C-alpha positions, 0 to 999 in steps of 0.5 A: 883725318877722315871727318869734319872737312866742311865743319860737319863732323858731328853730323858725319858721326851721327850718321854712322853710329846712329847714337852721337848727338848732333848738338855735341861739339865735334872737338869733344870726340876729335882726339878719340877719332884720331886715335881710332884712326891711328889703330886702324891704320896699323891694320890696313897700312898707312898707305891705304889710309893716306889714300883715303884721306887724300880722296876725302880732301879732294871730294873724289867721285871715284866709286872705289875711293868713296867706298873706301872712305865709307868703309874706314869712316864707320869703324873709326866713328864707332870706336871713337864714340864708344871710347867717348861714352866710356869716359864721359860716365864720370865728369873729370873736374879740377877737384877730381872725378864726379858722378852727376845725375838728375834724380828726378828724371834719370836713373844710374845703369847697373854694371851689367847693363854697361857691360852688355852695352860695351859688348854691343858697341864692340861687336858693331866695331868688329863687324865694321872692321870685317866689312872693311877687310872684306872690301879691300880683299875684293877690291883692286886697290894697289896700296893694299895689295902691296902691304906685308899682310896681303902678301902673307895671305897669298902664302897660305892655304886659307886666305880669308875669314869666309874660307876659314869659316868653311873648315871652322866656324869663326862667324866669317870674321875677317878680323878674327882671321887676321889674328889667326894668321901667324898660327896658320903660318906656323902650323902650315910650315911645321906640320901640313907642308912637311906631311904633304911633301912633294907637290906642295906648291900645286896644293897651295895654288890649287892647281888643276889635277889636285885632289880636292879631298886632299886639299880640303883635309889639309885646310881642315887640319890647318884650321883646327891646329891653328885654333888650337894654338890660338886657344893656348896663346891668345887672350880668351876674349879675342876668341869667338865665343862659340869655341870654348864654353862660357859661363853666364850669370843668371842675369846674363851679365857678359863678364861673369865666371869665364871658362876655367883654364883646364876647359881651355886646355881640354878644347885645345887638346881635342883640336890638336888631335883632330888636326892630326887625324886630318893630316892623316886623311890628307896623306891618304887622299894625296896617295889616292888610297883608301881611308883607313879608320881605327875601329878601336880607340887608343886607350889612355890610362890617364883619360877616363872619359870619352866623347860621342 
């Protein structure tokens, strides 16, 4: 465990979350910390996690080790605290669950307030995970570079959330990017690589002499097609909010009226068509030919709408 080495776990969590009370017993949150640590270790690998634990126990003064410990501690503390807060909304006693409140000094929060707070807490956790992955990618930690996740990233045209964001906005989220990696690999194998043909390895490695327009078009197509597949297969809550229009209630509750399935399919279809367009742009740039534009749209009898 990356906490409570000198029996100061409560102070550590307080400094990382800013909301955990110092007079709380650390044992109340210990199980949540362990669960959050196990969840995070599946993302960064057990080897990376064990390296951080060993450095924490040994009071390592190595700058990289200290940064690794800090980057791992923050998301663990945030997720553990959030899960504890949720469970503490009700007290669990021998004769059932109870809600206790001081009617003179306290008021029961509205459901939309709890939803909004959950969303803010979860957003903080996601940003902490983004910072962790970004640090690992920029570091020389060998345990991370030997993971299957890192090795798979080296086989892709787009290898980070920041790079993906240049072609499709995902708030530069490294966590969201890792969710998209399987879809990126799929569209790269089925569409981009086959369409590009000879010289693919040079394009993948961005070798000298590669047409920059061809590579940009290939990355653009990969990002659009990957997002299209993600919208069709992933839970909508995992996709960045700006991708699909969300309906909000007048009070601003975050859980009000999710996007309709027809909206999701429509957006996914648009992305797929745009991705195919960029594949054609890639071919034109690869052959150093003039880009040909369709001056007249292709008419479809079932589609009575147009985009501007």
